[in-house]
C-alpha positions as CSV (number, residue, x, y, z in Angstrom):
1,M,-20.8,-80.7,-133.7
2,R,-19.3,-83.5,-131.7
3,L,-16.3,-81.4,-130.6
4,L,-18.6,-78.6,-129.6
5,L,-20.7,-80.9,-127.4
6,I,-17.5,-82.2,-125.7
7,A,-16.3,-78.7,-125.1
8,L,-19.7,-77.7,-123.6
9,L,-19.7,-80.8,-121.4
10,G,-16.3,-79.9,-120.1
11,L,-17.4,-76.3,-119.2
12,L,-20.5,-77.7,-117.5
13,L,-18.4,-80.2,-115.4
14,N,-16.0,-77.4,-114.4
15,A,-18.9,-75.2,-113.3
16,C,-20.3,-77.9,-111.2
17,A,-17.0,-78.7,-109.5
18,G,-16.7,-75.2,-107.9
19,P,-14.6,-74.6,-104.8
20,Q,-14.2,-77.5,-102.5
21,L,-16.6,-77.4,-99.5
22,R,-15.3,-78.3,-96.0
23,G,-16.1,-77.8,-92.4
24,T,-13.9,-76.3,-89.8
25,G,-14.3,-78.6,-86.8
26,D,-10.9,-80.2,-87.3
27,L,-8.9,-77.1,-87.8
28,G,-6.7,-75.0,-85.5
29,L,-3.6,-72.8,-85.3
30,V,-0.3,-72.7,-83.6
31,I,1.2,-69.4,-82.4
32,E,4.8,-68.8,-83.5
33,R,5.8,-66.4,-80.7
34,A,9.1,-65.2,-82.1
35,G,8.3,-64.3,-85.6
36,G,4.7,-63.0,-85.5
37,H,3.3,-65.9,-87.5
38,V,0.6,-68.5,-87.0
39,T,0.7,-72.0,-88.6
40,L,-2.7,-73.3,-89.5
41,V,-3.2,-77.1,-88.8
42,N,-5.6,-79.9,-89.6
43,T,-6.1,-82.3,-86.6
44,T,-7.5,-85.1,-88.9
45,S,-4.5,-85.2,-91.1
46,R,-2.2,-84.0,-88.3
47,Q,-0.5,-81.7,-90.7
48,P,-0.1,-77.9,-91.3
49,Y,-1.8,-76.5,-94.3
50,A,-0.9,-72.8,-94.3
51,R,1.2,-70.1,-92.5
52,I,0.2,-66.5,-92.0
53,G,2.6,-63.7,-91.0
54,G,2.4,-60.0,-90.0
55,L,0.7,-60.5,-86.6
56,G,3.2,-58.5,-84.5
57,D,4.4,-59.5,-81.1
58,L,2.9,-62.9,-80.3
59,S,4.7,-63.6,-77.0
60,H,1.9,-64.8,-74.7
61,A,-0.6,-64.6,-77.5
62,S,-3.9,-66.4,-77.4
63,A,-6.9,-67.0,-79.7
64,V,-10.7,-67.5,-79.6
65,Y,-13.0,-68.6,-82.4
66,S,-16.3,-67.5,-84.0
67,R,-19.3,-69.7,-83.4
68,D,-18.8,-71.4,-86.8
69,G,-15.2,-72.0,-86.2
70,R,-14.2,-70.2,-89.4
71,Y,-12.6,-67.1,-87.9
72,A,-9.9,-66.9,-85.2
73,F,-9.3,-63.8,-83.2
74,I,-5.7,-63.5,-82.2
75,F,-4.7,-61.3,-79.2
76,G,-1.1,-60.2,-79.4
77,R,1.1,-59.0,-76.6
78,D,1.6,-55.7,-78.4
79,G,-2.1,-54.9,-78.3
80,G,-2.8,-56.2,-81.8
81,L,-6.2,-57.9,-82.4
82,T,-6.2,-59.9,-85.7
83,K,-9.2,-61.7,-87.3
84,I,-8.1,-64.6,-89.4
85,D,-10.1,-66.7,-91.9
86,L,-9.1,-70.3,-91.5
87,L,-10.7,-71.5,-94.7
88,D,-9.1,-68.8,-96.9
89,A,-5.9,-68.7,-94.8
90,R,-5.8,-64.9,-94.7
91,I,-6.0,-61.9,-92.4
92,V,-9.5,-60.4,-92.6
93,K,-8.7,-57.4,-90.4
94,R,-6.2,-56.2,-87.8
95,V,-6.4,-53.4,-85.3
96,M,-4.1,-52.1,-82.6
97,Q,-6.3,-51.8,-79.5
98,S,-3.8,-51.2,-76.7
99,G,-0.1,-51.0,-75.8
100,N,0.2,-54.3,-73.9
101,A,-2.5,-56.9,-74.0
102,I,-2.8,-60.3,-72.3
103,G,-5.5,-62.2,-74.2
104,G,-9.2,-62.0,-74.7
105,S,-12.5,-63.8,-75.0
106,I,-15.7,-64.0,-77.1
107,S,-19.3,-63.5,-76.0
108,Q,-21.9,-66.3,-75.6
109,D,-23.7,-65.2,-78.8
110,G,-20.4,-64.8,-80.7
111,R,-21.1,-61.1,-81.5
112,I,-18.6,-59.4,-79.2
113,V,-14.9,-59.9,-78.8
114,V,-13.3,-58.6,-75.6
115,A,-9.6,-57.9,-75.1
116,Q,-8.0,-57.6,-71.6
117,N,-5.1,-55.3,-71.2
118,Y,-2.1,-54.5,-69.0
119,T,-1.5,-51.1,-70.5
120,P,-3.5,-49.0,-70.1
121,G,-5.4,-51.7,-68.3
122,G,-9.1,-52.4,-68.5
123,I,-11.1,-54.3,-71.2
124,K,-12.3,-53.3,-74.6
125,A,-15.2,-54.8,-76.5
126,F,-15.3,-55.1,-80.3
127,D,-17.8,-56.1,-82.9
128,A,-16.8,-59.6,-84.0
129,E,-17.8,-58.9,-87.6
130,T,-16.0,-55.6,-88.2
131,L,-13.7,-55.2,-85.2
132,E,-15.3,-51.8,-84.5
133,L,-14.7,-50.7,-81.0
134,L,-17.9,-50.8,-79.1
135,S,-16.9,-49.8,-75.6
136,D,-13.9,-49.3,-73.3
137,V,-14.2,-50.3,-69.7
138,P,-11.3,-49.0,-67.5
139,A,-10.0,-50.9,-64.6
140,E,-9.8,-48.0,-62.2
141,F,-9.9,-49.4,-58.7
142,A,-9.2,-46.2,-56.8
143,P,-9.2,-42.6,-57.9
144,G,-6.5,-42.3,-60.5
145,Q,-5.2,-45.9,-60.0
146,F,-5.6,-48.4,-62.8
147,S,-4.9,-52.1,-62.8
148,K,-3.7,-54.8,-65.1
149,V,-6.5,-57.1,-66.1
150,V,-6.1,-60.9,-66.0
151,G,-8.2,-64.0,-66.2
152,L,-10.9,-62.8,-68.6
153,A,-13.5,-65.4,-69.2
154,D,-16.9,-65.5,-71.0
155,T,-20.0,-66.4,-69.0
156,S,-23.7,-66.5,-69.8
157,G,-25.7,-63.6,-71.0
158,N,-22.8,-61.9,-72.8
159,R,-21.2,-61.2,-69.4
160,F,-17.4,-61.4,-68.8
161,A,-15.6,-62.1,-65.5
162,Y,-12.1,-61.0,-64.9
163,A,-9.7,-60.0,-62.1
164,L,-7.7,-56.9,-61.3
165,F,-4.1,-57.8,-60.5
166,D,-3.2,-54.5,-58.8
167,G,-6.7,-53.8,-57.5
168,G,-7.4,-57.2,-55.9
169,E,-10.8,-57.4,-57.3
170,I,-13.1,-59.7,-59.4
171,R,-15.3,-57.8,-61.8
172,V,-18.2,-59.0,-63.9
173,T,-19.1,-56.7,-66.9
174,D,-22.4,-57.2,-68.7
175,F,-22.4,-56.4,-72.4
176,S,-26.1,-57.0,-73.0
177,N,-25.9,-53.5,-74.4
178,P,-22.4,-53.5,-75.7
179,R,-22.1,-49.7,-76.0
180,Q,-23.3,-49.2,-72.5
181,P,-21.9,-52.0,-70.4
182,T,-22.4,-52.3,-66.6
183,T,-19.9,-53.7,-64.1
184,R,-20.2,-55.3,-60.7
185,R,-17.2,-55.4,-58.3
186,F,-16.2,-58.0,-55.8
187,A,-13.2,-58.3,-53.4
188,A,-10.7,-61.0,-54.4
189,G,-7.5,-60.9,-52.3
190,S,-3.9,-60.0,-53.0
191,Q,-2.8,-60.0,-56.6
192,P,-5.1,-62.3,-58.5
193,Y,-3.0,-63.7,-61.4
194,D,-5.4,-65.7,-63.6
195,G,-8.9,-67.0,-63.6
196,L,-11.2,-69.7,-65.0
197,V,-14.9,-70.4,-65.3
198,T,-16.1,-73.9,-64.4
199,P,-17.5,-76.0,-67.3
200,D,-21.1,-75.2,-66.4
201,G,-20.4,-71.5,-66.3
202,R,-21.5,-71.2,-62.7
203,Y,-18.3,-70.4,-60.7
204,Y,-15.4,-68.1,-61.4
205,L,-12.1,-68.8,-59.7
206,A,-9.2,-66.4,-59.5
207,G,-5.8,-67.7,-58.3
208,L,-4.0,-65.4,-55.9
209,F,-0.3,-64.7,-56.2
210,G,0.1,-62.4,-53.2
211,E,-1.2,-64.9,-50.7
212,D,-2.1,-68.6,-50.6
213,G,-5.6,-69.1,-51.7
214,V,-8.1,-68.9,-54.5
215,A,-11.0,-66.4,-54.7
216,L,-14.4,-67.9,-55.7
217,L,-17.5,-66.2,-57.1
218,D,-20.8,-67.9,-57.7
219,L,-22.0,-66.3,-60.9
220,W,-25.5,-67.6,-60.4
221,Q,-25.7,-65.9,-57.0
222,P,-23.3,-62.9,-57.3
223,E,-25.2,-61.1,-54.6
224,K,-23.6,-63.4,-52.1
225,G,-20.2,-62.0,-53.0
226,S,-16.9,-63.7,-53.4
227,R,-15.2,-66.0,-50.8
228,K,-11.8,-67.5,-50.4
229,I,-11.0,-71.2,-50.7
230,L,-7.7,-73.1,-50.1
231,D,-6.9,-70.4,-47.6
232,N,-3.3,-70.7,-46.5
233,Y,-2.7,-73.9,-48.3
234,G,1.1,-73.4,-47.9
235,R,1.0,-72.8,-44.2
236,G,4.1,-73.9,-42.4
237,Q,6.0,-74.6,-45.6
238,E,9.0,-72.7,-46.9
239,K,8.1,-70.5,-49.9
240,R,10.1,-71.2,-53.1
241,P,10.9,-68.7,-55.8
242,V,8.3,-68.7,-58.6
243,F,9.9,-69.2,-62.0
244,K,6.7,-68.7,-64.1
245,M,3.2,-67.7,-63.3
246,P,0.8,-70.6,-63.6
247,H,-2.2,-70.5,-65.9
248,L,-5.7,-71.4,-64.9
249,R,-7.4,-70.9,-68.2
250,G,-8.2,-74.2,-69.9
251,W,-10.6,-76.2,-67.8
252,S,-8.9,-78.1,-65.0
253,V,-12.2,-79.3,-63.6
254,A,-12.8,-83.0,-64.1
255,Q,-14.9,-85.7,-62.4
256,G,-16.4,-83.3,-59.8
257,R,-13.0,-82.0,-58.8
258,A,-10.9,-79.0,-59.6
259,Y,-7.2,-79.5,-60.2
260,L,-5.2,-76.3,-59.5
261,P,-1.5,-75.5,-59.6
262,A,0.1,-74.6,-56.2
263,I,2.0,-71.4,-56.6
264,G,5.8,-72.1,-56.3
265,R,5.2,-75.7,-55.2
266,H,5.7,-79.1,-56.8
267,E,2.0,-80.0,-56.2
268,V,-1.4,-80.0,-57.8
269,L,-4.1,-79.1,-55.4
270,V,-7.4,-81.1,-55.6
271,V,-10.7,-79.5,-54.6
272,D,-14.2,-81.0,-54.4
273,V,-16.4,-78.6,-56.4
274,A,-19.5,-79.5,-54.4
275,T,-17.9,-78.2,-51.1
276,W,-14.9,-76.3,-52.5
277,Q,-12.8,-78.0,-49.8
278,E,-9.3,-79.3,-50.5
279,V,-9.5,-83.1,-50.8
280,G,-5.9,-83.9,-51.8
281,R,-2.5,-82.9,-53.1
282,I,-0.7,-84.7,-55.9
283,P,3.1,-84.4,-56.0
284,V,4.5,-83.6,-59.4
285,R,8.0,-83.0,-60.8
286,G,8.1,-79.2,-60.9
287,Q,6.2,-76.0,-60.5
288,P,3.0,-76.5,-62.6
289,V,2.2,-74.0,-65.3
290,F,-0.8,-75.6,-67.2
291,V,-2.9,-78.2,-65.4
292,M,-5.3,-79.3,-68.1
293,A,-8.1,-81.9,-68.1
294,R,-8.6,-84.2,-71.1
295,P,-12.1,-83.5,-72.5
296,D,-13.5,-86.7,-70.9
297,G,-11.9,-85.8,-67.5
298,R,-10.0,-89.1,-67.1
299,Q,-6.6,-87.5,-67.3
300,I,-4.9,-84.3,-66.1
301,W,-1.8,-83.2,-68.1
302,V,0.7,-81.0,-66.3
303,N,3.6,-79.0,-67.7
304,F,6.2,-77.1,-65.7
305,A,8.2,-73.9,-65.3
306,F,11.9,-73.7,-65.9
307,P,14.1,-75.6,-65.1
308,D,11.6,-78.5,-65.4
309,N,10.0,-77.3,-68.7
310,A,11.0,-80.3,-70.7
311,K,8.8,-82.6,-68.5
312,V,5.2,-83.5,-68.6
313,D,3.3,-85.5,-66.0
314,V,-0.1,-87.2,-66.6
315,I,-2.4,-87.7,-63.6
316,D,-5.1,-90.4,-63.7
317,T,-8.2,-88.9,-62.0
318,L,-9.4,-92.4,-60.8
319,A,-6.0,-93.3,-59.3
320,G,-5.4,-89.8,-58.0
321,K,-1.7,-89.9,-58.9
322,V,0.8,-89.4,-61.7
323,V,0.6,-92.5,-64.0
324,H,2.9,-91.3,-66.8
325,A,5.9,-89.0,-66.6
326,F,8.1,-88.2,-69.6
327,E,10.2,-85.6,-71.3
328,P,8.9,-85.1,-74.8
329,G,10.9,-82.0,-75.8
330,K,12.6,-78.8,-74.8
331,G,10.6,-75.9,-73.5
332,I,7.1,-77.5,-73.4
333,L,4.9,-74.3,-73.3
334,H,1.4,-75.4,-74.1
335,M,-0.9,-78.4,-74.6
336,E,-4.1,-78.8,-76.6
337,F,-6.3,-81.9,-76.8
338,A,-8.1,-83.0,-80.0
339,P,-11.8,-82.3,-79.7
340,R,-12.6,-85.7,-78.1
341,G,-9.3,-86.1,-76.4
342,E,-7.7,-89.0,-78.2
343,H,-4.6,-87.0,-79.1
344,V,-2.7,-84.2,-77.4
345,W,-0.5,-81.7,-79.1
346,L,2.5,-80.2,-77.3
347,S,4.4,-77.1,-78.3
348,A,8.2,-77.7,-77.8
349,R,9.5,-74.2,-78.2
350,D,13.2,-74.9,-78.0
351,D,13.0,-77.8,-80.4
352,N,10.9,-75.7,-82.9
353,K,8.4,-78.5,-83.1
354,V,4.8,-79.4,-82.2
355,L,4.6,-83.0,-80.9
356,I,1.5,-85.2,-81.2
357,Y,0.8,-88.0,-78.7
358,N,-1.8,-90.7,-78.2
359,T,-3.4,-90.1,-74.8
360,E,-4.3,-93.7,-74.2
361,N,-1.0,-95.4,-74.7
362,F,1.3,-92.3,-74.7
363,A,2.8,-93.3,-78.1
364,K,4.2,-90.5,-80.2
365,L,2.2,-90.1,-83.4
366,G,4.1,-87.4,-85.2
367,E,5.6,-84.0,-85.1
368,I,5.3,-80.7,-87.1
369,P,8.2,-78.3,-87.6
370,V,7.1,-74.9,-86.3
371,E,9.3,-71.9,-85.3
372,S,9.2,-71.2,-81.6
373,P,5.7,-72.6,-81.0
374,S,3.7,-71.5,-78.0
375,G,-0.1,-71.5,-77.8
376,I,-2.0,-74.2,-79.7
377,F,-5.7,-73.5,-80.2
378,F,-8.2,-75.8,-82.0
379,T,-11.6,-74.7,-83.3
380,S,-13.4,-77.0,-80.8
381,R,-12.9,-74.1,-78.4
382,A,-15.7,-72.3,-80.2
383,V,-18.4,-74.2,-78.5
384,R,-16.9,-74.4,-75.0
385,I,-17.6,-72.0,-72.1
386,G,-14.5,-70.2,-70.8
387,F,-12.3,-70.9,-73.8
C-alpha cells in the first residue's frame, strides 16, 4: 500500500508540473541572411535558445510581431511570408506571396499582416491567424505602369502608409474592411526610398533619393496634402556616390527632434518636429544607413555604408554631437535596443557574430555566434507604432 501511495503521489506531482509557463517580452530573433535561418534569442539571459531554417532568401528580410509577442512574421526577399511561434520554436505556416518583397507591417489591431513588394509591386494583406490572402492592392501610378513599394508603416485605424519609388507618391490604404480596402494618393517627389511614422502616429515621412528633401504627410489632416521639408539640403555641395540606401524605419525621433540620414553625405540632419525646419547637422564618420534613437531618446546610434561599415557613432541628444565612436566589428548591418534601452545588440555580418553593448558606459557585455547576421528584431516591437 505504501509503495502504491508513493507512485500515485509521483504521478500527481508530474501532472501538476506541466509545461513551463513563460512570457514573450524578452524574446527576439536574428535574421541569418545567407542561409535562410533565424536564431531565436532571449534578451534577459543574452543567449540564443533555438535556430529555425527553411525560410528561403532572407537578404534584406524583416519581421513584425503579433500583439502578444508570441508569433513573428518574417518577410523574405524572395516573397516568402513565414509565421513563427517563438515559444514552440517552429514554423507555423509559410506562403509565397510575391517574387521580390521588401518587408511588411502589422495592423493596429494585430489582425492583418501587410507585405510590400518590388515585383510585381503593390501591397498584399493577409489574415494574421491563417495567412489567408485578404486583398491585393496594386501600385499602378499611371496606366500600365507599376511601382516598387517602399517605406510601409502601420498607422491608426488599420491604415498603412507607404511610398511608390517609381511613381513618386505617398499612399495611405485603409483596411477597415480588409477585403475591400480604399486608398488615398499624395504627391511625394522624386524616388522616395523609405519612410517612417512618428512615435505618435501623426506624421509620415518619406525620404527622397532623386532629389534633396523629405516628403511629409500629416496623417491626422491628410486633406491638406503632403509637403516637402529639408528642400535642397545639399545645395551648393558636391554630390557623392551613394554606397547603400539609408533606412528610415526604426524611430529616429527623439526629444522633439527628428534625426535623419543625409543621402550620400557624412551628416545626420536634425529637424524640429514642431516646425519641421532644419535646426542642425551633426558630422559623422561615413554615409549613415540606420540612425536609431534609444527608447528614452537620450542617444542616437548611427551605422554606416561601405567602406565605413565597421564603425558606429553615438550622438548625445543633449550635447548635439557624437560622444562615442568605435569600431565594434566588421560589417555592422543593424542595431536593436533592449526594450528599455539599457543594452544594444549589433549584427556584425562579416564576423558572424551578434555583439551586445551597455549603452551607458559602452562596455561590451557579450557576443553570440550567428552566421551572417543582419536584422535583429525584439518582441518589444509588438506594442510600438511603425515597427
